[in-house]
C-alpha positions in Angstrom: 108.2 44.7 34.3 105.1 46.6 33.0 105.6 49.3 35.6 109.2 49.6 34.6 108.2 50.1 31.0 105.5 52.7 32.0 108.1 54.7 34.0 110.5 54.8 31.1 107.7 55.9 28.7 106.6 58.6 31.2 110.2 60.0 31.5 110.5 60.2 27.7 107.1 61.9 27.4 108.1 64.6 30.1 111.5 65.3 28.3 109.8 65.7 24.9 107.0 68.0 26.2 108.8 70.0 28.7 109.8 72.9 26.2 106.3 72.9 24.8 104.5 74.0 28.0 106.7 77.1 28.6 104.3 80.0 28.5 104.6 82.7 25.9 107.5 81.4 24.1 109.8 82.2 27.2 112.4 79.6 26.6 115.7 80.4 28.3 117.8 78.9 25.5 120.5 80.4 23.3 121.1 80.2 19.7 124.1 78.1 18.7 126.8 80.4 17.4 130.2 79.4 16.0 132.9 81.0 13.9 132.9 79.9 10.2 136.3 78.6 9.4 135.8 77.6 5.7 134.3 74.5 4.1 130.6 73.6 3.6 127.7 74.7 5.8 124.5 72.9 6.4 122.5 75.9 5.1 122.2 76.3 1.3 124.0 79.3 -0.2 125.9 80.5 2.9 129.4 79.0 2.2 129.7 80.5 -1.3 128.7 83.9 -0.2 130.9 84.0 2.9 133.9 82.7 1.1 133.5 85.3 -1.6 133.5 88.2 1.1 136.3 86.7 3.1 138.4 86.5 -0.2 138.2 90.3 -0.4 138.3 90.9 3.4 140.4 88.2 5.0 140.4 89.9 8.4 136.6 90.0 8.8 135.1 87.2 10.9 131.8 85.6 10.4 129.7 83.9 13.1 127.0 81.5 12.0 124.0 81.9 14.3 121.9 78.7 14.2 118.6 80.0 15.5 117.1 76.5 15.8 113.9 78.0 14.4 112.0 76.7 11.3 112.0 79.2 8.4 108.4 78.7 7.7 107.4 79.3 11.4 109.5 82.4 11.5 107.8 84.0 8.5 104.4 83.1 9.9 105.2 84.7 13.2 106.5 87.9 11.5 103.6 88.0 9.2 101.1 88.7 12.0 99.4 91.6 13.9 97.1 92.6 11.0 94.7 95.5 11.6 96.2 96.0 15.1 100.0 96.3 15.2 101.7 94.5 12.3 105.2 93.4 13.1 106.4 94.6 9.7 105.6 97.9 7.9 106.7 99.3 4.6 106.4 102.6 2.8 106.9 103.8 -0.8 105.8 100.4 -2.2 102.9 99.0 -4.0 101.7 95.8 -5.7 103.3 92.6 -4.2 105.0 94.5 -1.4 101.7 95.2 0.4 99.9 92.8 2.6 96.8 91.3 1.1 95.1 91.0 4.5 95.4 94.7 5.5 95.3 96.0 2.0 95.4 99.8 1.8 95.0 100.4 5.5 97.7 102.8 6.8 99.6 102.7 10.1 101.9 104.9 12.2 102.0 108.4 10.8 99.8 107.4 7.8 102.7 106.8 5.5 103.1 103.1 6.2 101.4 99.9 5.1 101.5 96.3 6.3 104.3 94.5 4.4 103.5 91.3 2.4 104.6 87.9 3.2 106.8 87.9 0.2 108.4 91.2 1.3 109.2 89.8 4.8 110.8 86.7 3.3 112.9 88.9 1.0 114.2 91.1 3.8 114.6 88.4 6.3 116.6 86.0 4.1 120.2 86.7 5.1 121.5 85.4 1.8 120.0 88.4 0.0 122.4 90.6 2.0 125.3 88.2 2.4 127.4 90.0 -0.3 130.3 92.4 -0.3 128.1 95.5 -0.2 127.0 98.1 2.5 123.9 96.1 3.1 126.1 93.4 4.8 126.6 95.7 7.8 123.1 94.9 9.1 124.8 91.8 10.5 127.8 93.7 12.1 128.3 93.0 15.7 127.5 96.2 17.7 130.2 96.0 20.4 132.4 99.1 20.8 135.5 99.3 18.6 138.3 101.7 19.6 137.9 104.9 17.6 138.8 108.6 18.0 136.5 111.5 18.7 137.7 113.0 15.4 136.6 109.8 13.5 133.1 110.1 15.1 133.1 113.9 14.3 133.8 113.1 10.6 131.0 110.5 10.5 128.5 113.1 11.7 129.2 115.4 8.8 126.0 116.3 6.9 123.7 115.5 9.8 122.0 117.6 12.4 124.3 116.2 15.1 127.5 117.6 13.3 129.5 119.2 16.2 132.6 118.4 18.1 130.7 118.4 21.4 128.2 115.8 20.1 131.0 113.6 18.7 132.9 113.6 22.0 129.7 112.8 23.9 128.7 110.0 21.6 132.1 108.3 21.6 132.6 108.7 25.4 129.1 107.2 26.2 129.6 104.4 23.6 132.9 103.5 25.1 131.4 103.3 28.7 128.4 101.4 27.5 130.4 99.1 25.1 128.5 100.0 22.0 129.7 100.9 18.6 129.3 104.6 18.0 128.6 103.9 14.3 125.7 101.6 15.2 124.3 104.4 17.5 124.7 107.0 14.8 123.0 104.9 12.2 120.2 104.2 14.6 119.6 107.9 15.3 119.8 108.9 11.7 117.4 106.1 10.8 115.0 107.5 13.4 115.5 111.3 12.8 116.9 111.7 9.2 119.9 113.9 8.5 118.0 117.1 9.3 116.5 116.0 12.6 112.8 114.8 12.9 110.0 116.2 14.9 111.0 114.3 18.1 114.6 115.5 18.1 113.9 118.7 20.1 110.5 119.0 21.8 109.6 122.1 23.8 107.3 121.7 26.9 104.5 124.2 26.2 104.1 124.9 29.9 107.7 125.1 31.3 109.5 125.9 28.0 112.1 123.1 28.7 113.6 121.4 25.7 113.4 117.6 25.7 115.2 115.2 23.4 114.2 111.7 22.0 116.8 110.9 19.5 116.0 107.2 19.4 112.2 107.7 19.3 111.9 105.5 22.3 108.1 105.2 23.2 107.2 107.0 20.0 104.3 104.8 19.1 100.9 105.6 17.5 98.9 105.6 14.3 98.9 109.4 13.8 101.5 112.0 13.8 100.2 113.6 17.0 100.1 110.3 18.8 103.7 109.6 17.9 104.9 113.0 18.9 103.0 113.1 22.2 104.2 109.7 23.3 107.7 110.5 22.3 107.5 113.8 24.3 106.0 112.1 27.4 108.7 109.5 27.4 111.5 112.0 27.1 110.0 114.1 29.8 109.4 111.1 32.1 113.1 110.1 31.7 114.4 113.7 32.2 116.1 113.9 28.8 116.5 117.6 28.8 120.1 117.5 27.2 121.5 115.5 24.3 124.0 113.9 26.6 121.2 112.6 29.0 119.3 111.3 26.0 122.2 109.5 24.6 123.0 107.9 28.1 119.4 106.9 28.4 118.9 105.8 24.9 122.0 103.7 24.6 121.3 102.1 28.1 117.8 101.2 26.9 119.2 99.5 23.7 121.8 97.7 25.7 119.4 96.5 28.5 116.4 95.7 26.2 118.2 94.4 23.2 121.8 93.8 23.4 121.5 92.1 26.8 119.2 89.6 25.1 121.8 88.9 22.5 120.1 90.9 19.8 123.4 92.5 19.0 123.1 93.4 15.4 120.8 95.7 13.4 119.1 92.6 11.9 118.4 91.1 15.4 117.2 94.5 16.7 114.5 94.3 14.0 113.9 90.5 13.8 113.8 88.9 17.3 114.9 85.4 16.3 117.3 84.9 19.2 115.6 82.2 21.2 117.2 83.5 24.5 114.2 84.8 26.5 111.6 84.3 23.8 111.2 85.3 20.1 109.3 87.8 18.0 108.3 90.2 20.8 111.3 92.4 21.3 111.6 94.2 18.0 112.9 97.8 18.0 111.1 98.9 14.9 108.3 97.8 12.5 110.0 99.1 9.4 111.0 95.9 7.6 113.6 97.7 5.6 115.3 99.2 8.7 118.2 96.8 8.9 119.1 97.3 5.2 118.9 101.1 5.4 120.7 101.4 8.7 123.4 98.9 7.6 124.0 101.3 4.6 124.2 104.3 7.0 126.6 102.5 9.3 128.8 101.3 6.4 129.1 104.9 5.1 130.0 106.3 8.5 132.7 103.7 9.0 134.0 104.1 5.5 134.4 107.9 6.1 136.3 107.1 9.3 138.6 104.5 7.4 137.5 101.6 9.6 136.5 99.0 7.0 139.8 97.3 7.3 139.4 96.7 11.1 138.8 93.2 12.4 135.1 93.3 12.1 132.7 90.5 13.1 129.4 89.7 11.4 126.7 87.5 12.8 124.7 85.6 10.3 121.4 84.0 11.3 120.5 80.6 9.8 117.1 78.8 10.0 116.1 75.1 9.5 114.3 74.2 6.2 115.3 77.2 4.4 114.6 77.2 0.6 117.5 76.2 -1.6 117.6 79.6 -3.3 117.4 83.0 -1.7 113.9 84.5 -1.5 113.3 86.9 -4.4 111.7 90.3 -4.1 108.0 90.8 -4.7 108.7 92.5 -8.0 111.0 89.8 -9.3 111.5 89.9 -13.2 109.4 87.9 -15.5 112.6 86.5 -17.0 116.0 86.0 -15.3 118.6 84.5 -17.5 121.3 85.9 -19.8 120.4 87.3 -23.1 122.3 89.7 -25.4 120.9 92.9 -26.7 122.5 95.7 -28.9 122.1 99.4 -29.8 120.9 99.6 -33.4 123.0 101.1 -36.0 122.7 104.9 -36.2 121.9 105.3 -32.5 124.1 106.3 -29.6 124.2 107.5 -26.0 121.6 105.1 -24.6 121.0 106.0 -21.0 121.6 103.4 -18.3 119.7 104.3 -15.0 120.0 103.2 -11.4 116.4 102.0 -11.3 113.3 101.1 -13.5 112.1 104.7 -13.9 113.2 107.7 -15.9 113.4 109.7 -12.7 116.3 107.6 -11.4 119.8 108.8 -11.6 122.0 108.1 -14.8 124.8 105.6 -14.2 126.3 105.4 -17.8 125.7 105.9 -21.4 126.0 103.2 -24.0 128.0 104.6 -26.9 126.8 102.6 -29.9 126.3 99.2 -31.4 129.9 98.2 -30.7 129.1 97.8 -27.0 128.3 94.3 -25.7 125.2 94.5 -23.5 124.2 91.6 -21.3 120.5 91.6 -20.3 120.1 89.5 -17.2 116.5 90.3 -16.1 113.5 91.4 -18.1 110.4 93.1 -16.5 106.8 93.3 -17.7 107.1 97.1 -17.8 109.7 96.8 -20.5 112.8 97.5 -18.4 115.9 95.3 -18.7 118.5 94.9 -16.0 121.8 94.9 -17.8 125.5 94.4 -17.1 128.3 96.1 -19.2 131.8 94.8 -19.4 133.1 97.9 -17.6 131.3 96.7 -14.5 128.2 99.0 -14.8 125.0 97.3 -13.5 121.8 99.2 -14.2 118.6 99.4 -16.2 117.5 100.4 -19.7 114.1 100.7 -21.2 113.9 98.4 -24.2 112.6 100.3 -27.1 112.7 98.6 -30.5 113.4 102.0 -32.1 117.0 101.8 -30.8 117.5 98.4 -29.2 117.4 94.9 -30.6 117.9 91.3 -29.4 120.9 89.4 -31.0 122.4 86.0 -30.8 124.3 85.0 -27.7 127.8 86.5 -27.5 129.9 83.4 -26.8 133.4 82.1 -27.9 133.7 78.5 -26.8 131.9 75.1 -26.1 133.8 73.3 -23.4 132.6 70.5 -21.1 133.2 71.4 -17.5 132.5 69.9 -14.1 131.5 71.7 -10.8 134.4 71.4 -8.3 132.6 72.2 -5.0 129.3 71.9 -3.3 126.4 74.3 -3.2 127.5 76.4 -6.2 124.8 78.9 -7.3 124.2 79.5 -11.0 123.3 83.2 -11.5 121.5 85.2 -14.2 124.5 87.4 -14.5 128.0 87.9 -13.4 128.3 88.9 -9.8 127.2 87.5 -6.3 124.2 90.0 -6.2 122.6 88.7 -9.3 119.4 86.6 -9.3 119.9 82.9 -8.5 118.8 80.4 -11.1 119.6 77.1 -9.4 122.1 75.4 -7.1 124.7 72.9 -8.6 126.7 70.3 -6.8 130.2 68.8 -6.9 130.5 66.6 -10.1 127.6 68.1 -12.0 128.5 68.5 -15.7 127.8 71.8 -17.6 129.1 73.4 -20.8 131.1 76.7 -20.7 130.1 79.0 -23.6 132.1 82.0 -22.8 135.6 81.9 -21.3 136.8 85.3 -22.5 137.1 86.8 -19.1 135.2 89.8 -20.2 133.3 89.9 -16.8 136.1 90.3 -14.2 134.4 91.9 -11.1 135.6 92.0 -7.6 138.7 89.9 -8.2 136.6 87.1 -9.7 136.2 86.0 -13.4 132.6 85.0 -14.3 132.1 82.6 -17.1 128.9 82.0 -19.0 127.7 78.3 -18.9 124.9 76.2 -20.1 123.2 73.3 -18.3 122.2 70.0 -19.9 118.6 71.2 -20.0 119.6 74.4 -22.0 119.4 76.9 -19.2 122.2 79.5 -19.1 123.8 81.5 -16.4 127.2 82.5 -14.8 129.6 80.9 -12.4 132.9 82.0 -11.1 135.8 80.4 -13.0 137.3 78.9 -9.8 134.1 76.9 -9.2 134.5 74.8 -12.5 137.2 72.8 -14.2 137.6 71.0 -17.5 136.5 67.4 -17.5 139.1 64.7 -17.7 138.7 61.5 -19.9 137.9 59.3 -16.9 135.1 61.4 -15.5 131.4 60.1 -16.1 129.6 61.5 -19.1 126.4 62.4 -17.2 125.2 63.1 -13.7 122.5 60.5 -13.7 124.8 57.5 -13.1 126.6 59.3 -10.3 123.4 60.4 -8.6 121.8 57.0 -9.0 124.9 55.3 -7.3 124.8 57.8 -4.4 121.1 57.2 -3.9 121.5 53.5 -3.9 124.4 53.7 -1.3 122.2 55.8 0.9 119.3 53.3 0.6 121.7 50.4 1.5 123.1 52.3 4.5 119.6 53.1 5.8 118.6 49.4 5.5 121.7 48.4 7.5 121.0 51.1 10.2 117.4 50.1 10.5 118.3 46.5 11.0 120.8 47.4 13.8 118.4 49.7 15.5 115.6 47.0 15.4 118.0 44.4 16.9 119.0 46.7 19.7 115.3 47.4 20.6 114.5 43.7 20.4 117.3 42.9 22.9 116.4 45.5 25.3 112.8 44.3 25.4 113.9 40.7 25.9 116.0 41.9 28.9 113.0 43.6 30.4 110.8 40.5 30.3 113.5 37.9 31.6 
């Protein structure tokens, strides 16, 4: 009997440790992918966001990609390679965006620095980009969609590739290779810019032959010369002496090295979190912002070609043990909750800008004191992120010479209850506003503004207040007025649920213990 028990224990040990001994993370396992068909999702904040997008685009399909990876392990793996080859680089940022380990050390062409852990969390958290905006397109599946040469030609307008010949070549190669031409165009423009970078056309100083490396394949290095020489040598080695050859070779490389490994979105090209054939090693670029910026480029190209109403498919990664709220950017505001401000009497034409700097573009002008200004975030540099009733979202510099704080602009005081699970309270009206907390079905709140003044994207946003005094915004369809037979507080309901869970756990443990005891008795009979 003892030998029998030892054999069983040995089998269990082998099963539990077999995955762990695989070298270099080379585990031949797929992520679990399934189409979202409505209802709740095991990952906080996903259902609300997807439902909102599907409401505006019912023909779009969303695939949930359960990576099986722990969120904290993913971030730790991505936040590595310091002083050698960091997995994530960033440019044009300072302060909390920069890695504290590498500090001011520069990489690549000298314009890049190692991204901070907070920056990586911000860009990797799918919930930050799971909104109805161009940035969603970093999750677009990159398979070919039927399109005309003329559509591709139109999408090349304004770039160095703008010609009928290039459009025809790109569309033909993409059709043959089953790759979206808009994905390919976005990738090229990310690498080369609209005007064409230094690796676009490279002349051999000896033979005079022109070589092309549109995708910057092999263009690694820490100096501009290293990057150029490596890109040139790769193009020459591959024989890419025409744009067509370069496209064939580059697209084939992307398909064989990334798409074939199920890294079939811009996000997955950058962040190797598909467990098929290993993780974290096959990352096309180090630029941590690349999925976001390439997503914007691809969106614009598809919009110009009138393709946004097609049956598009988006693949959304999900991780175990994700935080309840989406990870905030490193320069998150010191305050994030609604507060009303106003233009002082005698002042007018206050500028609303696109960013927190006077060099950013002008979005709107606030006429005078009659305009209702909602401040949703306040920064230490004196800038306020504001929302106007006409839908403008931007920034104003708070100067007491012409701006002042006023009492909350509200019009009611109604007891309401949350009607669904995982509803996010936001600092302002809109799915892209900062998250304050997550509310559950049955939670009780007070609505303090039901005027409908914030009607954005087909959703009415009401201002509400929690029992602890915190304020924020919810969509009107996520709340309802309380009935007389509903409990007056959440504590009673939550305590009842917790007690039921405890009772069920006790019963389950008793059953399990009895089964174990029975099996042991059988072995020793």
